[in-house]
Every structure is written in C-alpha cells, then in structure tokens.
C-alpha positions as CSV (number, residue, x, y, z in Angstrom):
1,X,-2.4,-10.4,13.5
2,X,-4.8,-7.5,14.1
3,X,-6.1,-7.0,10.5
4,X,-7.9,-3.7,11.2
5,X,-4.7,-2.3,12.7
6,X,-2.7,-3.5,9.8
7,X,-5.1,-1.8,7.3
8,X,-4.8,1.4,9.3
9,X,-1.0,1.2,9.2
10,X,-1.2,0.6,5.4
11,X,-3.5,3.5,4.9
12,X,-0.7,5.8,6.2
13,X,1.6,4.3,3.6
14,X,3.7,2.4,6.1
15,X,4.8,-1.2,5.6
16,X,3.5,-3.8,8.1
17,X,5.9,-6.2,9.7
18,X,7.2,-9.1,7.6
19,X,5.3,-11.7,9.7
20,X,2.1,-9.8,9.1
21,X,2.8,-9.6,5.4
22,X,3.3,-13.4,5.3
23,X,0.0,-14.0,7.2
24,X,-1.9,-11.6,5.0
25,X,-0.6,-13.3,1.8
26,X,-1.5,-16.7,3.2
27,X,-5.0,-15.6,4.2
28,X,-5.6,-13.9,0.8
29,X,-4.3,-17.1,-1.0
30,X,-6.8,-19.2,1.0
31,X,-9.7,-16.8,0.1
32,X,-8.7,-16.6,-3.6
33,X,-8.3,-20.3,-4.0
34,X,-11.9,-20.8,-2.8
35,X,-13.3,-18.3,-5.3
36,X,-14.8,-19.6,-8.6
37,X,-13.1,-18.6,-11.9
38,X,-16.3,-16.8,-12.8
39,X,-16.9,-14.6,-9.8
40,X,-20.4,-13.2,-9.0
41,X,-20.0,-9.6,-7.9
42,X,-22.7,-8.0,-5.6
43,X,-24.1,-4.9,-7.3
44,X,-23.9,-2.0,-7.3
45,X,-20.1,-2.1,-7.6
46,X,-17.4,0.4,-8.5
47,X,-15.0,-1.0,-11.2
48,X,-11.4,0.2,-11.0
49,X,-8.8,-0.1,-13.7
50,X,-5.1,0.1,-13.7
51,X,-3.8,1.5,-10.4
52,X,-0.1,0.8,-11.2
53,X,1.2,1.4,-7.6
54,X,-0.4,4.9,-7.3
55,X,-1.2,4.5,-3.7
56,X,-2.4,8.0,-3.0
57,X,-4.7,7.8,-6.0
58,X,-6.2,4.6,-4.5
59,X,-6.8,6.4,-1.2
60,X,-8.4,9.3,-3.1
61,X,-10.6,6.8,-4.9
62,X,-11.9,5.5,-1.6
63,X,-12.5,9.1,-0.4
64,X,-14.5,10.0,-3.5
65,X,-16.2,6.7,-4.3
66,X,-16.8,5.4,-0.7
67,X,-15.0,3.2,1.7
68,X,-15.0,-0.6,1.8
69,X,-17.3,-2.2,3.1
70,X,-19.9,0.5,2.3
71,X,-19.1,0.1,-1.4
72,X,-18.3,-3.0,-3.4
73,X,-15.2,-2.8,-5.5
74,X,-13.9,-4.7,-8.5
75,X,-10.2,-4.1,-9.2
76,X,-9.4,-5.1,-12.8
77,X,-5.7,-5.8,-12.4
78,X,-2.5,-3.9,-12.9
79,X,-2.2,-3.1,-9.2
80,X,1.5,-2.7,-9.4
81,X,4.4,-1.4,-11.6
82,X,5.2,2.2,-12.6
83,X,4.2,3.9,-9.4
84,X,6.5,4.3,-6.4
85,X,4.2,2.5,-4.0
86,X,3.5,-0.9,-5.6
87,X,4.1,-2.9,-2.4
88,X,1.9,-0.6,-0.3
89,X,-0.8,-0.6,-2.9
90,X,-0.9,-4.4,-3.2
91,X,-0.8,-4.9,0.5
92,X,-3.7,-2.5,1.0
93,X,-5.7,-4.4,-1.6
94,X,-4.9,-7.7,0.0
95,X,-5.8,-6.4,3.4
96,X,-9.2,-5.2,2.2
97,X,-9.8,-8.5,0.4
98,X,-9.0,-10.5,3.5
99,X,-11.1,-8.2,5.7
100,X,-14.0,-7.9,3.3
101,X,-13.8,-10.9,0.9
102,X,-17.4,-10.4,-0.4
103,X,-16.9,-6.7,-1.0
104,X,-13.6,-6.6,-2.8
105,X,-12.9,-8.5,-6.0
106,X,-9.3,-8.7,-7.3
107,X,-8.7,-9.7,-10.9
108,X,-5.1,-10.3,-12.0
109,X,-3.8,-8.1,-14.8
110,X,-0.8,-8.5,-17.0
111,X,1.3,-6.6,-14.6
112,X,0.7,-9.3,-12.0
113,X,2.3,-11.9,-14.3
114,X,5.8,-13.1,-13.9
115,X,6.8,-12.0,-17.4
116,X,6.0,-8.3,-16.7
117,X,7.3,-8.0,-13.2
118,X,10.7,-9.6,-13.6
C-alpha cells in the first residue's frame, strides 16, 4: 500500500480500496496498541475537538492551522457521527496517524464507542 497516495486520495474525499482500508486499520491498531495510556504530546500542538464527520471542515482546519507533519495535532475524539463523511474523516485521521505517528494523537471520544454508533 502506498500510504502517501492513499492520503492524497482521501484528501479528495474518495474512499480507498477495501484492502487498503484493512491494511490502514491494522497498521493503526499496531501503533495505537504500542502507545501508553498517558500519551506525551510534543508541543506546540493544536488541539481539535469534535469533528463529527465534517470532512471538509477537517481539511479547512489543516489549511488554516497547518498541515501535518509541520504541526502536531491532538484530536480529542468524536471523529464520526452526524456529518455525511464519517468514514472519509476517520480514514483520513487514521492515514495521518499511520504516516506521522508522533505528530498525530487520537483520543477516543464517546462517539467512537459501540453504544453510540450502533
């Protein structure tokens, strides 16, 4: 899987092939399983609250706040739900986490729990 190509595809709000999604999820899982429960974030960092699947707002955030890896980001959960582009938003965040694991911190919110998303 060409991760940079996948991220570029995701930036255009297109879904990557299923095999790439599986690979991305597995790589992200490996990275997240290795992280400590208390994660040390390099500063300065931009802290981002509830995105709720608002994909184009996420792209605007990067345009205004700076692109990864030039800027460290902490995403405080609630990546999905409500917006039309939850899958695209989550895959973009996973892609960036896998590509830049020390620059992107993902914290699960209540909308990433099974009770909310069922």
